[in-house]
VEXNUPA-754568 format. One record per residue (C-alpha): residue number from 1; y negated, x negated, z negated. Coordinates in steps of 0.1 Angstrom, whole numbers, plus 5000, padded with zeros to 4 digits. Layout:
- NUM / Y / X / Z .
...
! end
This chain:
- 1 / 4718 / 6906 / 9643 .
- 2 / 4724 / 6889 / 9610 .
- 3 / 4721 / 6855 / 9627 .
- 4 / 4688 / 6865 / 9642 .
- 5 / 4675 / 6877 / 9609 .
- 6 / 4688 / 6846 / 9591 .
- 7 / 4672 / 6823 / 9617 .
- 8 / 4639 / 6841 / 9612 .
- 9 / 4640 / 6837 / 9574 .
- 10 / 4651 / 6800 / 9577 .
- 11 / 4619 / 6794 / 9596 .
- 12 / 4600 / 6800 / 9563 .
- 13 / 4582 / 6770 / 9551 .
- 14 / 4602 / 6753 / 9524 .
- 15 / 4583 / 6725 / 9507 .
- 16 / 4601 / 6702 / 9484 .
- 17 / 4599 / 6666 / 9469 .
- 18 / 4579 / 6655 / 9438 .
- 19 / 4542 / 6663 / 9434 .
- 20 / 4518 / 6640 / 9453 .
- 21 / 4483 / 6637 / 9465 .
- 22 / 4479 / 6643 / 9502 .
- 23 / 4461 / 6618 / 9524 .
- 24 / 4441 / 6627 / 9555 .
- 25 / 4471 / 6617 / 9577 .
- 26 / 4494 / 6639 / 9555 .
- 27 / 4471 / 6669 / 9559 .
- 28 / 4469 / 6664 / 9597 .
- 29 / 4506 / 6662 / 9600 .
- 30 / 4511 / 6692 / 9577 .
- 31 / 4486 / 6712 / 9598 .
- 32 / 4506 / 6704 / 9630 .
- 33 / 4539 / 6714 / 9613 .
- 34 / 4523 / 6747 / 9602 .
- 35 / 4511 / 6754 / 9637 .
- 36 / 4546 / 6746 / 9651 .
- 37 / 4563 / 6769 / 9625 .
- 38 / 4538 / 6797 / 9632 .
- 39 / 4548 / 6795 / 9669 .
- 40 / 4585 / 6795 / 9659 .
- 41 / 4579 / 6825 / 9637 .
- 42 / 4562 / 6844 / 9666 .
- 43 / 4592 / 6836 / 9689 .
- 44 / 4618 / 6846 / 9663 .
- 45 / 4598 / 6877 / 9655 .
- 46 / 4600 / 6887 / 9692 .
- 47 / 4637 / 6881 / 9691 .
- 48 / 4641 / 6901 / 9660 .
- 49 / 4620 / 6930 / 9674 .
- 50 / 4643 / 6931 / 9704 .
- 51 / 4674 / 6931 / 9682 .
- 52 / 4659 / 6958 / 9660 .
- 53 / 4651 / 6979 / 9690 .
- 54 / 4687 / 6974 / 9703 .
- 55 / 4701 / 6984 / 9670 .
- 56 / 4678 / 7014 / 9668 .
- 57 / 4690 / 7025 / 9703 .
- 58 / 4726 / 7024 / 9691 .
- 59 / 4717 / 7045 / 9660 .
- 60 / 4697 / 7069 / 9683 .
- 61 / 4727 / 7074 / 9706 .
- 62 / 4749 / 7082 / 9677 .
- 63 / 4723 / 7105 / 9663 .
- 64 / 4721 / 7123 / 9697 .
- 65 / 4759 / 7127 / 9697 .
- 66 / 4756 / 7142 / 9662 .
- 67 / 4729 / 7166 / 9674 .
- 68 / 4750 / 7177 / 9703 .
- 69 / 4780 / 7182 / 9680 .
- 70 / 4757 / 7202 / 9657 .
- 71 / 4746 / 7225 / 9685 .
- 72 / 4782 / 7231 / 9696 .
- 73 / 4793 / 7235 / 9660 .
- 74 / 4766 / 7261 / 9655 .
- 75 / 4777 / 7280 / 9686 .
- 76 / 4813 / 7279 / 9675 .
- 77 / 4804 / 7290 / 9639 .
- 78 / 4784 / 7319 / 9654 .
- 79 / 4814 / 7328 / 9676 .
- 80 / 4838 / 7326 / 9647 .
- 81 / 4815 / 7347 / 9626 .
- 82 / 4811 / 7373 / 9654 .
- 83 / 4849 / 7375 / 9659 .
- 84 / 4854 / 7379 / 9622 .
- 85 / 4829 / 7408 / 9621 .
- 86 / 4846 / 7423 / 9651 .
- 87 / 4880 / 7421 / 9634 .
- 88 / 4865 / 7437 / 9603 .
- 89 / 4850 / 7464 / 9624 .
- 90 / 4884 / 7470 / 9642 .
- 91 / 4901 / 7471 / 9608 .
- 92 / 4875 / 7497 / 9596 .
- 93 / 4881 / 7517 / 9628 .
- 94 / 4919 / 7516 / 9622 .
- 95 / 4914 / 7529 / 9587 .
- 96 / 4891 / 7556 / 9600 .
- 97 / 4915 / 7566 / 9627 .
- 98 / 4943 / 7568 / 9601 .
- 99 / 4922 / 7592 / 9581 .
- 100 / 4915 / 7613 / 9612 .
- 101 / 4952 / 7613 / 9621 .
- 102 / 4960 / 7626 / 9587 .
- 103 / 4934 / 7653 / 9591 .
- 104 / 4948 / 7663 / 9624 .
- 105 / 4983 / 7664 / 9610 .
- 106 / 4971 / 7686 / 9581 .
- 107 / 4952 / 7709 / 9605 .
- 108 / 4983 / 7712 / 9627 .
- 109 / 5003 / 7723 / 9597 .
- 110 / 4978 / 7750 / 9589 .
- 111 / 4976 / 7761 / 9625 .
- 112 / 5014 / 7762 / 9627 .
- 113 / 5015 / 7783 / 9596 .
- 114 / 4990 / 7808 / 9611 .
- 115 / 5007 / 7808 / 9645 .
- 116 / 5042 / 7813 / 9630 .
- 117 / 5040 / 7851 / 9627 .
- 118 / 5020 / 7855 / 9659 .
- 119 / 5045 / 7835 / 9679 .
- 120 / 5073 / 7857 / 9666 .
- 121 / 5054 / 7889 / 9676 .
- 122 / 5046 / 7875 / 9710 .
- 123 / 5083 / 7866 / 9714 .
- 124 / 5092 / 7902 / 9705 .
- 125 / 5066 / 7916 / 9729 .
- 126 / 5078 / 7895 / 9759 .
- 127 / 5050 / 7870 / 9755 .
- 128 / 5023 / 7896 / 9747 .
- 129 / 5003 / 7897 / 9715 .
- 130 / 5007 / 7935 / 9712 .
- 131 / 5029 / 7963 / 9726 .
- 132 / 5006 / 7981 / 9751 .
- 133 / 5031 / 8011 / 9753 .
- 134 / 5025 / 8019 / 9717 .
- 135 / 4987 / 8015 / 9722 .
- 136 / 4987 / 8038 / 9751 .
- 137 / 5012 / 8065 / 9741 .
- 138 / 5003 / 8064 / 9705 .
- 139 / 4966 / 8073 / 9711 .
- 140 / 4954 / 8107 / 9699 .
- 141 / 4927 / 8109 / 9725 .
- 142 / 4907 / 8089 / 9749 .
- 143 / 4883 / 8075 / 9723 .
- 144 / 4912 / 8064 / 9702 .
- 145 / 4928 / 8049 / 9733 .
- 146 / 4897 / 8029 / 9740 .
- 147 / 4895 / 8016 / 9705 .
- 148 / 4931 / 8006 / 9705 .
- 149 / 4928 / 7988 / 9739 .
- 150 / 4896 / 7969 / 9726 .
- 151 / 4914 / 7960 / 9694 .
- 152 / 4944 / 7948 / 9713 .
- 153 / 4923 / 7928 / 9737 .
- 154 / 4905 / 7911 / 9707 .
- 155 / 4939 / 7903 / 9691 .
- 156 / 4951 / 7888 / 9723 .
- 157 / 4920 / 7867 / 9727 .
- 158 / 4923 / 7855 / 9691 .
- 159 / 4959 / 7845 / 9697 .
- 160 / 4949 / 7827 / 9729 .
- 161 / 4922 / 7808 / 9710 .
- 162 / 4945 / 7799 / 9682 .
- 163 / 4970 / 7785 / 9707 .
- 164 / 4943 / 7766 / 9726 .
- 165 / 4930 / 7751 / 9693 .
- 166 / 4965 / 7742 / 9683 .
- 167 / 4971 / 7724 / 9716 .
- 168 / 4937 / 7706 / 9713 .
- 169 / 4946 / 7694 / 9679 .
- 170 / 4979 / 7681 / 9692 .
- 171 / 4961 / 7663 / 9720 .
- 172 / 4935 / 7648 / 9696 .
- 173 / 4963 / 7637 / 9673 .
- 174 / 4982 / 7621 / 9702 .
- 175 / 4950 / 7604 / 9714 .
- 176 / 4941 / 7592 / 9679 .
- 177 / 4976 / 7579 / 9675 .
- 178 / 4975 / 7560 / 9708 .
- 179 / 4940 / 7546 / 9700 .
- 180 / 4953 / 7535 / 9666 .
- 181 / 4982 / 7517 / 9684 .
- 182 / 4958 / 7501 / 9709 .
- 183 / 4935 / 7489 / 9681 .
- 184 / 4963 / 7474 / 9662 .
- 185 / 4974 / 7455 / 9692 .
- 186 / 4937 / 7445 / 9697 .
- 187 / 4935 / 7434 / 9661 .
- 188 / 4965 / 7412 / 9665 .
- 189 / 4949 / 7396 / 9696 .
- 190 / 4916 / 7392 / 9679 .
- 191 / 4932 / 7375 / 9649 .
- 192 / 4950 / 7351 / 9671 .
- 193 / 4917 / 7343 / 9689 .
- 194 / 4899 / 7339 / 9655 .
- 195 / 4926 / 7315 / 9644 .
- 196 / 4922 / 7295 / 9676 .
- 197 / 4884 / 7294 / 9672 .
- 198 / 4888 / 7284 / 9635 .
- 199 / 4910 / 7255 / 9645 .
- 200 / 4885 / 7244 / 9671 .
- 201 / 4858 / 7248 / 9645 .
- 202 / 4877 / 7226 / 9621 .
- 203 / 4882 / 7200 / 9648 .
- 204 / 4845 / 7200 / 9656 .
- 205 / 4836 / 7198 / 9619 .
- 206 / 4860 / 7168 / 9615 .
- 207 / 4845 / 7151 / 9646 .
- 208 / 4810 / 7158 / 9633 .
- 209 / 4818 / 7144 / 9598 .
- 210 / 4833 / 7113 / 9615 .
- 211 / 4801 / 7108 / 9635 .
- 212 / 4779 / 7115 / 9605 .
- 213 / 4799 / 7089 / 9585 .
- 214 / 4795 / 7065 / 9613 .
- 215 / 4758 / 7072 / 9616 .
- 216 / 4753 / 7068 / 9578 .
- 217 / 4772 / 7035 / 9579 .
- 218 / 4751 / 7023 / 9609 .
- 219 / 4718 / 7034 / 9592 .
- 220 / 4728 / 7018 / 9559 .
- 221 / 4739 / 6986 / 9577 .
- 222 / 4706 / 6987 / 9596 .
- 223 / 4685 / 6993 / 9565 .
- 224 / 4704 / 6967 / 9545 .
- 225 / 4706 / 6939 / 9570 .
- 226 / 4673 / 6945 / 9590 .
- 227 / 4638 / 6947 / 9578 .
- 228 / 4608 / 6957 / 9598 .
- 229 / 4597 / 6927 / 9619 .
- 230 / 4561 / 6929 / 9606 .
- 231 / 4573 / 6932 / 9570 .
- 232 / 4595 / 6901 / 9576 .
- 233 / 4566 / 6882 / 9591 .
- 234 / 4544 / 6892 / 9561 .
- 235 / 4571 / 6880 / 9537 .
- 236 / 4572 / 6847 / 9556 .
- 237 / 4535 / 6842 / 9554 .
- 238 / 4534 / 6853 / 9518 .
- 239 / 4563 / 6830 / 9510 .
- 240 / 4545 / 6800 / 9526 .
- 241 / 4514 / 6808 / 9506 .
- 242 / 4533 / 6813 / 9474 .
- 243 / 4553 / 6781 / 9478 .
- 244 / 4521 / 6762 / 9486 .
- 245 / 4503 / 6778 / 9457 .
- 246 / 4532 / 6770 / 9434 .
- 247 / 4533 / 6734 / 9446 .
- 248 / 4495 / 6731 / 9440 .
- 249 / 4499 / 6746 / 9406 .
- 250 / 4527 / 6721 / 9397 .
- 251 / 4506 / 6693 / 9410 .
- 252 / 4477 / 6704 / 9388 .
- 253 / 4501 / 6707 / 9359 .
- 254 / 4514 / 6672 / 9367 .
- 255 / 4479 / 6658 / 9368 .
- 256 / 4470 / 6675 / 9336 .
- 257 / 4502 / 6663 / 9320 .
- 258 / 4495 / 6628 / 9333 .
- 259 / 4459 / 6629 / 9320 .
- 260 / 4472 / 6642 / 9287 .
- 261 / 4497 / 6614 / 9283 .
- 262 / 4471 / 6589 / 9293 .
- 263 / 4447 / 6603 / 9267 .
- 264 / 4475 / 6602 / 9241 .
- 265 / 4482 / 6566 / 9251 .
- 266 / 4445 / 6557 / 9247 .
- 267 / 4443 / 6575 / 9214 .
- 268 / 4475 / 6558 / 9202 .
- 269 / 4461 / 6524 / 9213 .
- 270 / 4428 / 6531 / 9195 .
- 271 / 4448 / 6541 / 9164 .
- 272 / 4469 / 6509 / 9166 .
- 273 / 4437 / 6488 / 9171 .
- 274 / 4421 / 6506 / 9142 .
- 275 / 4451 / 6501 / 9120 .
- 276 / 4453 / 6464 / 9130 .
- 277 / 4416 / 6459 / 9122 .
- 278 / 4421 / 6477 / 9089 .
- 279 / 4451 / 6455 / 9081 .
- 280 / 4431 / 6423 / 9089 .
- 281 / 4402 / 6435 / 9067 .
- 282 / 4427 / 6443 / 9039 .
- 283 / 4442 / 6408 / 9044 .
- 284 / 4408 / 6391 / 9042 .
- 285 / 4399 / 6411 / 9011 .
- 286 / 4432 / 6402 / 8995 .
- 287 / 4427 / 6365 / 9003 .
- 288 / 4391 / 6366 / 8990 .
- 289 / 4404 / 6383 / 8958 .
- 290 / 4431 / 6356 / 8954 .
- 291 / 4405 / 6328 / 8959 .
- 292 / 4382 / 6343 / 8934 .
- 293 / 4411 / 6347 / 8909 .
- 294 / 4421 / 6311 / 8915 .
- 295 / 4386 / 6299 / 8908 .
- 296 / 4384 / 6320 / 8877 .
- 297 / 4417 / 6305 / 8865 .
- 298 / 4405 / 6270 / 8872 .
- 299 / 4373 / 6276 / 8853 .
- 300 / 4392 / 6291 / 8824 .
- 301 / 4415 / 6260 / 8824 .
- 302 / 4386 / 6236 / 8824 .
- 303 / 4370 / 6256 / 8795 .
- 304 / 4402 / 6255 / 8776 .
- 305 / 4405 / 6217 / 8781 .
- 306 / 4371 / 6212 / 8769 .
- 307 / 4377 / 6232 / 8738 .
- 308 / 4409 / 6214 / 8732 .
- 309 / 4391 / 6181 / 8733 .
- 310 / 4365 / 6193 / 8708 .
- 311 / 4392 / 6205 / 8685 .
- 312 / 4410 / 6171 / 8688 .
- 313 / 4379 / 6153 / 8679 .
- 314 / 4373 / 6175 / 8649 .
- 315 / 4409 / 6171 / 8638 .
- 316 / 4407 / 6133 / 8641 .
- 317 / 4375 / 6133 / 8621 .
- 318 / 4390 / 6153 / 8593 .
- 319 / 4422 / 6133 / 8595 .
- 320 / 4444 / 6162 / 8591 .
- 321 / 4481 / 6154 / 8592 .
- 322 / 4491 / 6186 / 8611 .
- 323 / 4484 / 6184 / 8647 .
- 324 / 4465 / 6213 / 8663 .
- 325 / 4485 / 6235 / 8685 .
- 326 / 4479 / 6230 / 8723 .
- 327 / 4459 / 6258 / 8739 .
- 328 / 4478 / 6282 / 8760 .
- 329 / 4465 / 6286 / 8795 .
- 330 / 4462 / 6322 / 8807 .
- 331 / 4488 / 6333 / 8832 .
- 332 / 4475 / 6337 / 8867 .
- 333 / 4471 / 6372 / 8880 .
- 334 / 4496 / 6382 / 8906 .
- 335 / 4484 / 6380 / 8942 .
- 336 / 4485 / 6414 / 8960 .
- 337 / 4509 / 6414 / 8990 .
- 338 / 4495 / 6417 / 9025 .
- 339 / 4498 / 6453 / 9037 .
- 340 / 4520 / 6456 / 9068 .
- 341 / 4503 / 6473 / 9098 .
- 342 / 4514 / 6509 / 9103 .
- 343 / 4529 / 6516 / 9137 .
- 344 / 4520 / 6550 / 9154 .
- 345 / 4547 / 6576 / 9152 .
- 346 / 4563 / 6582 / 9186 .
- 347 / 4560 / 6617 / 9201 .
- 348 / 4594 / 6634 / 9201 .
- 349 / 4608 / 6641 / 9236 .
- 350 / 4617 / 6677 / 9245 .
- 351 / 4653 / 6687 / 9242 .
- 352 / 4671 / 6684 / 9275 .
- 353 / 4686 / 6715 / 9291 .
- 354 / 4707 / 6720 / 9322 .
- 355 / 4696 / 6757 / 9326 .
- 356 / 4665 / 6762 / 9348 .
- 357 / 4663 / 6800 / 9345 .
- 358 / 4666 / 6826 / 9317 .
- 359 / 4682 / 6860 / 9319 .
- 360 / 4657 / 6884 / 9336 .
- 361 / 4669 / 6914 / 9316 .
- 362 / 4694 / 6927 / 9290 .
- 363 / 4726 / 6945 / 9299 .
- 364 / 4761 / 6937 / 9310 .
- 365 / 4770 / 6924 / 9345 .
- 366 / 4781 / 6954 / 9365 .
- 367 / 4787 / 6935 / 9398 .
- 368 / 4792 / 6898 / 9402 .
- 369 / 4783 / 6873 / 9429 .
- 370 / 4806 / 6870 / 9459 .
- 371 / 4827 / 6890 / 9484 .
- 372 / 4821 / 6928 / 9486 .
- 373 / 4840 / 6957 / 9501 .
- 374 / 4814 / 6965 / 9528 .
- 375 / 4811 / 7001 / 9517 .
- 376 / 4774 / 6996 / 9510 .
- 377 / 4767 / 6979 / 9542 .
- 378 / 4773 / 6943 / 9532 .
- 379 / 4804 / 6921 / 9529 .
- 380 / 4789 / 6896 / 9505 .
- 381 / 4769 / 6903 / 9473 .
- 382 / 4742 / 6877 / 9472 .
- 383 / 4733 / 6882 / 9436 .
- 384 / 4744 / 6898 / 9403 .
- 385 / 4737 / 6933 / 9389 .
- 386 / 4727 / 6939 / 9353 .
- 387 / 4733 / 6975 / 9342 .
- 388 / 4709 / 6989 / 9316 .
- 389 / 4689 / 7021 / 9310 .
- 390 / 4659 / 7029 / 9332 .
- 391 / 4627 / 7013 / 9318 .
- 392 / 4644 / 6982 / 9303 .
- 393 / 4620 / 6953 / 9306 .
- 394 / 4625 / 6927 / 9334 .
- 395 / 4610 / 6892 / 9329 .
- 396 / 4604 / 6862 / 9352 .
- 397 / 4634 / 6840 / 9350 .
- 398 / 4612 / 6809 / 9355 .
- 399 / 4575 / 6801 / 9359 .
- 400 / 4564 / 6807 / 9395 .
- 401 / 4541 / 6824 / 9420 .
- 402 / 4548 / 6859 / 9432 .
- 403 / 4556 / 6860 / 9469 .
- 404 / 4557 / 6898 / 9473 .
- 405 / 4557 / 6929 / 9451 .
- 406 / 4568 / 6957 / 9473 .
- 407 / 4583 / 6992 / 9472 .
- 408 / 4600 / 6994 / 9506 .
- 409 / 4633 / 6987 / 9522 .
- 410 / 4668 / 6986 / 9507 .
- 411 / 4656 / 6967 / 9476 .
- 412 / 4633 / 6996 / 9467 .
- 413 / 4607 / 6984 / 9442 .
- 414 / 4612 / 6946 / 9442 .
- 415 / 4595 / 6913 / 9435 .
- 416 / 4602 / 6878 / 9450 .
- 417 / 4589 / 6847 / 9431 .
- 418 / 4586 / 6811 / 9444 .
- 419 / 4594 / 6783 / 9419 .
- 420 / 4590 / 6745 / 9419 .
- 421 / 4615 / 6731 / 9394 .
- 422 / 4624 / 6694 / 9392 .
- 423 / 4608 / 6688 / 9425 .
- 424 / 4629 / 6715 / 9443 .
- 425 / 4619 / 6749 / 9457 .
- 426 / 4637 / 6781 / 9444 .
- 427 / 4632 / 6818 / 9451 .
- 428 / 4642 / 6846 / 9428 .
- 429 / 4646 / 6883 / 9438 .
- 430 / 4644 / 6912 / 9414 .
- 431 / 4653 / 6946 / 9431 .
- 432 / 4657 / 6984 / 9424 .
- 433 / 4630 / 6983 / 9397 .
- 434 / 4613 / 7015 / 9384 .
- 435 / 4579 / 6999 / 9381 .
- 436 / 4561 / 6966 / 9390 .
- 437 / 4539 / 6947 / 9366 .
- 438 / 4530 / 6918 / 9389 .
- 439 / 4512 / 6914 / 9423 .
- 440 / 4516 / 6891 / 9452 .
- 441 / 4499 / 6857 / 9447 .
- 442 / 4500 / 6861 / 9409 .
- 443 / 4513 / 6832 / 9389 .
- 444 / 4537 / 6843 / 9361 .
- 445 / 4552 / 6824 / 9332 .
- 446 / 4589 / 6822 / 9323 .
- 447 / 4597 / 6852 / 9301 .
- 448 / 4566 / 6872 / 9312 .
- 449 / 4574 / 6909 / 9319 .
- 450 / 4571 / 6917 / 9357 .
- 451 / 4585 / 6952 / 9357 .
- 452 / 4610 / 6977 / 9344 .
- 453 / 4646 / 6984 / 9354 .
- 454 / 4653 / 7014 / 9377 .
- 455 / 4674 / 7027 / 9406 .
- 456 / 4651 / 7027 / 9437 .
- 457 / 4661 / 7017 / 9472 .
- 458 / 4698 / 7015 / 9481 .
- 459 / 4710 / 7019 / 9446 .
- 460 / 4739 / 7040 / 9431 .
- 461 / 4726 / 7039 / 9395 .
- 462 / 4702 / 7021 / 9372 .
- 463 / 4705 / 6983 / 9374 .
- 464 / 4687 / 6951 / 9383 .
- 465 / 4699 / 6932 / 9413 .
- 466 / 4690 / 6896 / 9408 .
- 467 / 4692 / 6867 / 9433 .
- 468 / 4685 / 6830 / 9432 .
- 469 / 4679 / 6811 / 9465 .
- 470 / 4676 / 6773 / 9469 .
- 471 / 4645 / 6771 / 9490 .
- 472 / 4629 / 6801 / 9507 .
- 473 / 4644 / 6836 / 9508 .
- 474 / 4672 / 6840 / 9534 .
- 475 / 4692 / 6872 / 9537 .
- 476 / 4728 / 6874 / 9548 .
- 477 / 4752 / 6903 / 9544 .
- 478 / 4783 / 6883 / 9553 .
- 479 / 4779 / 6851 / 9534 .
- 480 / 4758 / 6833 / 9507 .
- 481 / 4733 / 6817 / 9531 .
- 482 / 4711 / 6797 / 9507 .
- 483 / 4718 / 6819 / 9477 .
- 484 / 4737 / 6806 / 9446 .
- 485 / 4755 / 6823 / 9418 .
- 486 / 4728 / 6831 / 9392 .
- 487 / 4752 / 6828 / 9364 .
- 488 / 4756 / 6791 / 9371 .
- 489 / 4718 / 6786 / 9365 .
- 490 / 4710 / 6810 / 9337 .
! end
């Protein structure tokens, strides 16, 4: 399944090389490639849908097994609960029977106390309650005889009733004692049955938990490794558009940069020419000033010579013995040096850096790049996790075009960005965010906030899951695919 998914993602259009201007032949060839890739995407989408359906059927079968286990578990739980109620009722009946037996025993004692004297009398009267001879021969008259006979008969009946009640009490006591014995035996049997049912229940619960764990693992694996085919197709299309848009933006930037440098060169040339012209003008002015100064010095020298001649003539005529001092010629003025042309200052080159990306958020690294335990549905962690409080700002690690800004799947709220850096295509992924501040197709600058840190999707706590892919986005839960360790590029 992972291979199918990876092959689908690999089919994404990954454009590289340095910016250039496409010719008509290039556009025609690119159109043919795009049509071919669209056909490949459709074919791989069908394969992915088939694989997704197959994986879904496996999950469905496990779910059905869990449902059947749940039904059997519910029945067993009801049976155990009913048996437990039955045992409690039996225990209550045993307690009640015990109370009745005590009552019967107490009643028997009272009856035995009442019957004690009567039984002795009956024993003395050969089993009769009274001595009829005394009743008959001790009567004064017929009326007294009748009264004595009726009284004796009443006493006899009362004695018979007391004996019958006593025997009934004995019978009830025996029955209650036997019922108590039977219920105790029943209670032991019911407790054994309850224990057996509880053991079966625990076994079923264990089996259900095992199936539930398996189902969760399947679902997590399914959700982590597989995306909906339509969503994948949308990501592919968005990725192609984002990469193309990013390339176009880089080409525009390259053209603008080229024009800027050309304009700077023209301006530098103009400044150099202006400086050269100014230097030539300054040189001509200096030469003119020197010529004028030389002419003035020549005229001054001639004037001084003439004056000296006149003085000499005057001196000769007056025949003075002391010769006149020779005229001192004025010192020539210093010639101004030619100004040297001023060269334009070179534009300083930007400082070189080996890092292409900046840290997308603050916080310590809570999980690194590389092999994973598989507990979360993947055996390889394709990025790094930054742990920080919910709401911590997340920024674009480099300038690029947003491929997708979505809130579905195992990534939760996530953003994918396409970059063109040094003529190569890169894709960055920002997952589990609490909010998104960018939209698909938007161009973002390095350091621009695109969302806030959260714990959405398949997340166990607040953190940012960050990935860097060389080329388009390719997922693999068992290996790096085209992802790289972000720490090597931050």
